[in-house]
C-alpha distance (Angstrom), angle and dihedral (degrees) to the residues before:
residue distance angle dihedral
M1 . . .
R2 3.81 . .
E3 3.77 119.4 .
L4 3.80 116.5 -89.8
I5 3.80 106.9 -114.2
G6 3.79 116.4 -152.2
R7 3.82 116.9 -28.5
R8 3.80 94.3 111.1
E9 3.80 93.1 140.8
E10 3.79 92.9 44.0
A11 3.81 92.8 48.3
A12 3.80 91.3 48.3
A13 3.81 90.9 50.6
L14 3.82 91.2 50.7
R15 3.79 93.2 49.0
D16 3.78 90.9 47.4
A17 3.80 91.6 51.1
A18 3.81 91.7 47.9
S19 3.80 91.2 51.2
S20 3.81 92.2 62.7
V21 3.78 109.0 56.4
P22 2.92 142.0 -131.6
S23 3.78 88.5 46.6
L24 3.79 131.0 167.7
V25 3.80 113.7 -160.2
V26 3.81 125.3 -173.5
V27 3.82 115.6 -163.7
I28 3.80 118.3 -167.0
G29 3.79 128.9 -174.8
R30 3.74 140.3 125.7
R31 3.78 120.4 -97.1
R32 3.83 120.2 -73.8
V33 3.83 95.2 25.2
G34 3.81 92.8 108.8
K35 3.81 104.8 -105.6
S36 3.81 94.5 143.7
F37 3.80 92.8 44.3
L38 3.79 91.4 50.1
L39 3.80 92.1 50.5
A40 3.80 93.1 46.4
H41 3.80 91.4 48.4
T42 3.81 95.9 44.9
L43 3.80 108.0 34.5
T44 3.78 101.4 55.3
G45 3.78 135.9 154.5
S46 3.77 141.2 96.4
R47 3.80 94.8 -75.3
V48 3.78 102.7 54.7
V49 3.81 114.3 120.8
S50 3.79 108.5 -166.4
F51 3.78 119.9 -176.8
Q52 3.79 127.0 178.0
G53 3.78 116.5 -153.9
D54 3.79 126.1 -140.5
E55 3.79 139.3 176.8
Q56 3.80 95.6 -71.8
P57 3.82 122.5 117.4
E58 3.79 120.5 -90.2
R59 3.80 95.7 -99.3
Q60 3.82 92.8 54.9
Q61 3.80 91.9 46.9
L62 3.80 91.5 51.0
S63 3.79 90.1 49.2
L64 3.80 91.6 53.6
L65 3.81 91.2 45.4
A66 3.82 89.8 52.4
D67 3.81 90.3 51.0
E68 3.81 91.5 52.2
A69 3.80 93.2 45.3
S70 3.79 90.3 50.1
R71 3.80 92.0 50.1
V72 3.80 93.8 50.1
L73 3.79 101.7 36.9
L74 3.81 102.7 30.5
G75 3.79 105.0 21.1
S76 3.79 88.7 -131.6
A77 3.77 141.8 44.7
G78 3.77 116.2 -62.0
F79 3.81 115.4 115.2
A80 3.79 125.4 85.6
F81 3.82 122.8 179.1
E82 3.78 122.3 -157.0
S83 3.81 93.9 176.3
W84 3.78 142.4 7.0
D85 3.80 88.5 -107.6
Q86 3.80 89.6 60.0
A87 3.81 92.9 45.3
L88 3.81 94.8 49.4
R89 3.78 92.0 44.8
L90 3.82 89.1 54.9
F91 3.81 92.5 48.7
G92 3.80 90.4 49.2
E93 3.80 91.3 51.8
Q94 3.80 90.8 48.7
A95 3.82 92.0 49.4
A96 3.81 91.5 48.6
R97 3.81 87.7 64.0
E98 3.80 99.7 39.5
P99 3.83 134.5 -3.2
L100 3.80 113.6 -80.5
T101 3.81 135.3 -173.5
L102 3.80 118.6 -153.3
I103 3.82 117.3 -169.5
L104 3.81 117.5 -168.5
D105 3.80 102.7 -170.3
E106 3.82 124.2 -167.7
F107 3.78 84.8 18.5
Q108 3.79 92.5 177.5
W109 3.84 90.7 76.1
M110 3.80 91.9 53.1
K111 3.79 91.6 49.7
S112 3.80 90.9 45.9
A113 3.81 89.4 56.5
Q114 3.83 91.9 42.9
P115 3.84 110.2 25.8
A116 3.83 92.4 -172.6
L117 3.82 93.3 55.9
D118 3.80 95.7 108.9
S119 3.81 89.5 52.6
I120 3.80 90.4 49.3
I121 3.80 90.2 50.0
Q122 3.80 90.9 48.6
R123 3.79 91.9 56.0
H124 3.80 92.8 51.6
W125 3.79 93.3 39.9
D126 3.79 93.2 55.5
A127 3.81 89.4 52.9
W128 3.82 92.2 47.2
E129 3.78 90.3 50.4
R130 3.81 93.3 50.3
Q131 3.79 91.2 48.5
G132 3.80 96.5 42.3
V133 3.81 92.9 -123.0
Q134 3.81 111.8 -172.6
I135 3.80 97.2 -123.1
T136 3.77 133.1 131.4
L137 3.80 110.0 -159.9
V138 3.81 116.8 -167.6
L139 3.81 121.9 -168.2
S140 3.79 110.1 -169.5
G141 3.77 127.9 177.6
S142 3.79 147.5 158.1
A143 3.81 97.2 -147.8
L144 3.78 91.4 97.9
T145 3.80 99.6 -168.7
L146 3.79 94.2 46.2
M147 3.80 92.9 47.2
E148 3.81 91.9 49.2
E149 3.79 90.5 49.2
L150 3.81 91.3 56.2
L151 3.80 89.3 74.3
E152 3.80 101.0 37.4
V153 3.79 123.7 118.7
G154 3.79 108.7 -79.2
A155 3.81 94.7 21.9
P156 3.83 116.5 121.4
L157 3.83 92.9 -112.9
F158 3.81 96.2 44.0
G159 3.80 111.4 136.9
R160 3.79 94.2 6.2
A161 3.81 103.5 94.0
S162 3.80 116.4 104.7
L163 3.80 89.2 -164.0
R164 3.78 134.5 14.9
L165 3.80 107.9 -166.0
R166 3.81 122.5 -170.4
I167 3.82 111.9 -162.1
N168 3.80 113.9 -154.2
P169 3.80 130.7 179.6
L170 3.79 115.3 -82.2
D171 3.78 119.3 -97.5
Y172 3.80 121.6 -118.2
R173 3.81 94.0 -88.8
E174 3.80 95.7 44.4
A175 3.83 90.4 51.3
R176 3.82 93.1 52.1
P177 3.86 96.6 98.9
F178 3.81 90.8 64.0
A179 3.81 89.1 68.8
D180 3.79 128.0 72.3
S181 3.80 94.4 -146.3
D182 3.80 132.4 91.8
S183 3.80 93.1 -164.7
P184 3.84 109.5 113.9
V185 3.80 90.6 -151.7
E186 3.80 92.6 51.7
L187 3.82 91.3 45.9
L188 3.80 91.0 53.0
R189 3.81 91.5 46.5
R190 3.78 89.6 52.4
W191 3.82 92.4 48.0
A192 3.81 90.7 49.8
V193 3.82 88.6 57.4
L194 3.82 104.2 35.8
G195 3.80 101.8 20.8
G196 3.78 121.2 -161.5
T197 3.81 100.3 -56.3
P198 3.82 103.4 125.5
Q199 3.79 96.8 -145.5
Y200 3.80 91.7 52.0
N201 3.79 89.8 51.9
V202 3.80 91.0 49.7
W203 3.80 91.4 49.4
G204 3.80 90.5 44.8
G205 3.78 91.4 53.4
P206 3.80 125.0 -175.1
G207 3.78 126.7 -44.7
P208 3.81 140.1 76.3
V209 3.79 118.3 -36.2
E210 3.81 93.6 -114.7
E211 3.80 90.6 54.1
I212 3.81 91.3 49.2
I213 3.80 90.9 50.6
R214 3.79 95.2 47.1
E215 3.79 100.7 40.5
R216 3.80 106.1 26.2
I217 3.80 104.6 30.8
L218 3.80 109.8 27.2
A219 3.81 96.3 39.5
K220 3.79 104.0 98.1
D221 3.81 94.1 -137.2
A222 3.84 92.9 53.5
P223 3.85 118.3 107.8
L224 3.82 91.4 -126.1
Y225 3.80 93.2 53.8
D226 3.80 97.4 83.2
D227 3.80 106.5 7.6
P228 3.85 99.3 113.9
H229 3.80 89.1 51.3
H230 3.80 90.2 48.0
L231 3.82 93.4 49.1
L232 3.79 92.6 47.8
R233 3.80 92.7 52.7
E234 3.81 88.7 54.2
G235 3.81 95.7 40.8
E236 3.77 119.6 132.9
G237 3.80 109.7 -98.7
I238 3.84 94.4 4.0
R239 3.81 108.7 136.5
D240 3.81 100.4 156.3
P241 3.81 106.6 36.6
G242 3.81 92.1 176.3
T243 3.81 91.2 66.7
Y244 3.79 91.8 48.9
L245 3.81 90.6 47.9
A246 3.80 88.8 54.7
I247 3.81 91.9 51.1
L248 3.80 93.9 48.9
R249 3.80 91.6 45.6
V250 3.81 95.2 55.3
V251 3.81 92.6 43.4
A252 3.81 89.0 52.6
Q253 3.81 88.7 50.6
G254 3.81 92.1 54.9
A255 3.82 108.8 -84.6
T256 3.79 103.7 137.3
T257 3.81 108.9 159.7
H258 3.79 128.1 71.7
N259 3.80 92.9 -111.8
E260 3.81 94.5 45.9
I261 3.78 91.8 50.9
A262 3.82 93.1 47.4
Q263 3.80 93.4 48.9
Q264 3.80 97.9 44.0
A265 3.81 95.0 42.2
G266 3.81 92.3 44.7
I267 3.81 93.8 -125.2
P268 3.82 124.2 138.3
T269 3.79 109.5 -109.1
A270 3.81 90.2 -126.9
N271 3.81 90.2 62.5
L272 3.79 97.6 41.2
A273 3.81 101.8 72.7
R274 3.80 93.8 61.8
R275 3.79 91.9 49.2
L276 3.79 93.0 47.8
D277 3.80 89.0 50.5
R278 3.80 89.8 52.0
L279 3.81 91.6 50.4
E280 3.81 89.4 49.6
D281 3.81 90.4 50.3
L282 3.81 89.2 52.1
G283 3.79 90.9 50.6
Y284 3.81 96.1 -117.5
V285 3.81 98.7 109.2
V286 3.78 129.8 39.2
S287 3.78 128.2 -163.7
R288 3.81 113.8 -135.3
S289 3.77 125.3 -161.3
S290 3.77 133.5 -167.7
L291 3.81 105.2 -101.0
E292 3.78 110.7 -123.6
R293 3.80 126.0 -159.8
D294 3.80 93.1 -106.4
G295 3.81 88.5 58.6
S296 3.79 93.2 -106.8
G297 3.76 124.2 121.3
N298 3.77 134.2 -143.9
R299 3.80 140.7 161.6
S300 3.81 91.9 61.5
T301 3.77 122.4 -152.6
Y302 3.80 131.0 -179.0
Q303 3.78 132.4 -128.0
L304 3.78 137.5 164.0
S305 3.79 108.6 -90.1
D306 3.80 98.8 -150.7
P307 3.82 119.6 66.4
Y308 3.79 93.0 -144.9
F309 3.80 91.6 52.7
R310 3.81 88.5 51.8
F311 3.80 90.0 50.9
W312 3.80 94.8 44.6
F313 3.79 96.7 48.1
R314 3.79 92.3 44.3
Y315 3.79 98.1 47.0
V316 3.79 115.4 8.2
L317 3.80 104.4 43.2
R318 3.78 96.1 50.6
N319 3.82 92.0 46.3
R320 3.79 97.6 47.5
S321 3.81 94.3 114.5
R322 3.80 93.0 53.1
L323 3.79 92.9 43.7
E324 3.79 92.1 49.8
S325 3.80 88.0 55.3
G326 3.80 91.6 51.8
R327 3.82 101.3 -104.2
V328 3.79 92.4 137.3
D329 3.81 97.5 136.6
A330 3.81 93.4 53.1
V331 3.80 93.1 49.3
C332 3.80 91.8 45.0
A333 3.82 91.5 52.1
E334 3.81 90.7 52.7
I335 3.81 91.5 48.4
M336 3.80 93.1 52.0
V337 3.83 90.5 53.3
D338 3.82 91.5 52.3
L339 3.81 100.0 33.3
D340 3.82 96.3 100.8
N341 3.81 87.7 66.7
V342 3.81 87.2 65.0
I343 3.80 96.8 37.9
G344 3.82 94.3 53.0
P345 3.83 96.7 64.6
A346 3.81 90.4 39.8
F347 3.81 89.2 53.5
E348 3.81 89.7 52.2
H349 3.80 89.6 52.6
C350 3.81 91.7 50.2
C351 3.81 90.2 50.3
R352 3.81 91.3 53.3
V353 3.81 89.4 48.8
W354 3.81 89.3 51.1
V355 3.81 91.7 51.5
E356 3.79 91.8 47.6
R357 3.81 100.5 42.9
Y358 3.78 112.3 16.9
A359 3.81 113.2 23.4
S360 3.80 122.8 97.3
E361 3.79 115.5 -102.4
E362 3.78 89.5 -129.8
L363 3.79 90.4 61.7
T364 3.82 97.3 43.2
G365 3.80 102.8 34.3
A366 3.83 91.6 -113.9
P367 3.83 97.5 -87.5
H368 3.79 118.7 -158.9
E369 3.79 90.8 -148.4
V370 3.80 133.3 22.1
G371 3.78 127.6 -159.5
S372 3.77 142.7 113.2
W373 3.80 132.9 -80.9
W374 3.78 137.1 -145.4
D375 3.78 132.9 171.5
R376 3.78 125.4 -115.9
R377 3.80 94.2 -103.1
G378 3.78 94.3 49.5
R379 3.80 93.0 -121.9
V380 3.81 97.1 117.7
E381 3.79 124.9 42.5
I382 3.80 124.1 174.4
D383 3.80 118.8 -160.7
I384 3.82 97.6 -151.4
V385 3.77 131.5 21.0
G386 3.78 126.6 167.9
V387 3.81 120.5 -159.0
R388 3.79 127.2 -158.3
G389 3.79 126.8 164.1
H390 3.84 97.1 -13.7
R391 3.80 91.0 -50.2
Y392 3.76 134.6 101.0
V393 3.80 104.1 -120.6
L394 3.82 96.4 174.4
V395 3.79 133.3 33.7
G396 3.79 117.8 179.2
S397 3.78 143.0 177.9
V398 3.80 123.9 -150.8
K399 3.81 122.8 -159.6
W400 3.80 124.8 -176.3
R401 3.76 91.8 -157.2
R402 3.75 129.0 112.8
T403 3.82 95.6 -116.4
A404 3.82 128.6 14.4
D405 3.80 120.0 -147.7
V406 3.81 136.5 -160.9
S407 3.79 92.2 -81.3
V408 3.80 88.0 72.1
L409 3.80 90.7 57.9
D410 3.81 91.8 46.5
D411 3.79 89.5 53.0
L412 3.81 91.6 46.8
L413 3.79 91.7 53.3
E414 3.81 90.0 51.9
Q415 3.78 90.7 49.0
N416 3.78 91.4 49.8
A417 3.82 89.9 50.9
A418 3.82 89.9 52.8
L419 3.80 88.8 64.2
G420 3.80 90.8 60.1
S421 3.77 128.7 -150.9
A422 3.81 92.9 -23.1
A423 3.83 88.4 72.8
R424 3.80 98.2 41.2
Q425 3.82 93.2 109.6
A426 3.81 96.4 35.4
K427 3.78 119.9 133.2
L428 3.81 111.9 -117.8
L429 3.79 122.7 -135.9
I430 3.81 135.3 -177.0
I431 3.80 121.1 -170.4
A432 3.81 117.4 -171.2
R433 3.77 129.7 176.7
E434 3.79 99.3 -111.2
G435 3.80 114.7 -12.4
F436 3.79 153.6 -42.1
T437 3.78 139.0 -99.5
D438 3.79 117.4 -101.0
A439 3.79 90.1 -113.5
L440 3.81 92.0 55.5
A441 3.80 91.7 46.3
R442 3.83 91.3 53.1
R443 3.81 94.1 48.1
A444 3.79 92.6 44.6
G445 3.79 89.9 53.2
D446 3.79 91.9 49.2
E447 3.82 94.2 46.4
G448 3.80 99.3 40.5
V449 3.81 96.8 -112.6
T450 3.81 117.2 153.0
L451 3.82 116.0 -130.8
L452 3.81 120.6 -159.8
T453 3.79 136.6 169.5
A454 3.79 134.8 -153.0
R455 3.80 89.0 -90.1
D456 3.82 90.1 63.2
L457 3.81 90.6 59.0
F458 3.82 88.8 66.9
A459 3.81 97.7 39.8
């Protein structure tokens, strides 16, 4: 089995939950983020029955579950399940004798085939809890809305979960072990293309970014070539994938406001809000707001949340005809010329993550919330702002250019002034890809401005 990359906190939480039985664990995360791999790597032992659901009818799923239970618990054929009641009763009896872990993965397919399954589980779970049965039951699924609803007020399993675990893509530092490079610039370029989705990093493999793009993304037989399209067709609540493809395409090309998206995608504004909400629920789109000093946000814009989706909709979808005819080298050459336009915003995101998760509080002013800010007219945009106690404690500029000069500091001072008196005491920060001119370094030293490079994000 491959090494588990990242997920230390998630693995520790799973082990802790499994050590105190009976335990009901609900794991939620979109496809490709590594839920199944995490469970297989963390919940180990000779009495772990792990079953992954699919689109088959209930009877076929129960038959496959019985086969897996027989293999694990008996070492040969023996069990046969006519209903979920019978299956859960058997697992309860087994766990009463000796601790047992039951993993029901891609749970949404099981519930689709048997809509009352959560109610059936609740009845057995309440009995297991009263009797102190030594069972760990894990329900894992990629249908985000359905999995969230399992635990809502009024739902059969409300208040019963020992652990609710949301699995997100890895951040740029957590995803570092997938690469075979120690160059901070190359690591950030890779993250801007593949993001932190573990499966995409596995499919992308090691090697330079250009090689990954040419051989493992643009090649029409590669797994990465069509995966966003494939996921969208199977998305929960997606009935007209063509409309959703159009929305994601124009957002990837730079449409960020509700009106821009509606106009460029050719969708009536009245119909757009519901579709954007669905894409947010699926984890493909995120709504960003200008971070105000009271911690609120307004002036919302939209962007694709996953770096690989941004890459795919910007470069792969619109070039499908050429790629199908084998013109991979020509498309790859065009991508490499334009790629910095994708890396720049990704670099900004990584810098905000660094401020929020990894930077020292002394350097950043210990903000309670980190984001970006822009004015209502769109004339001023600040890459990083940190808010604490109704004040801006950090104002930062991010430049994906080899060397930043004094003009960057001049712009940053103007941006800081636009925030008014609430930012008067804010710490100032400039992050550039590789370095700074001597003139900028001297002024920054005189004016107390912190200068960092991409290398510092990995320190």
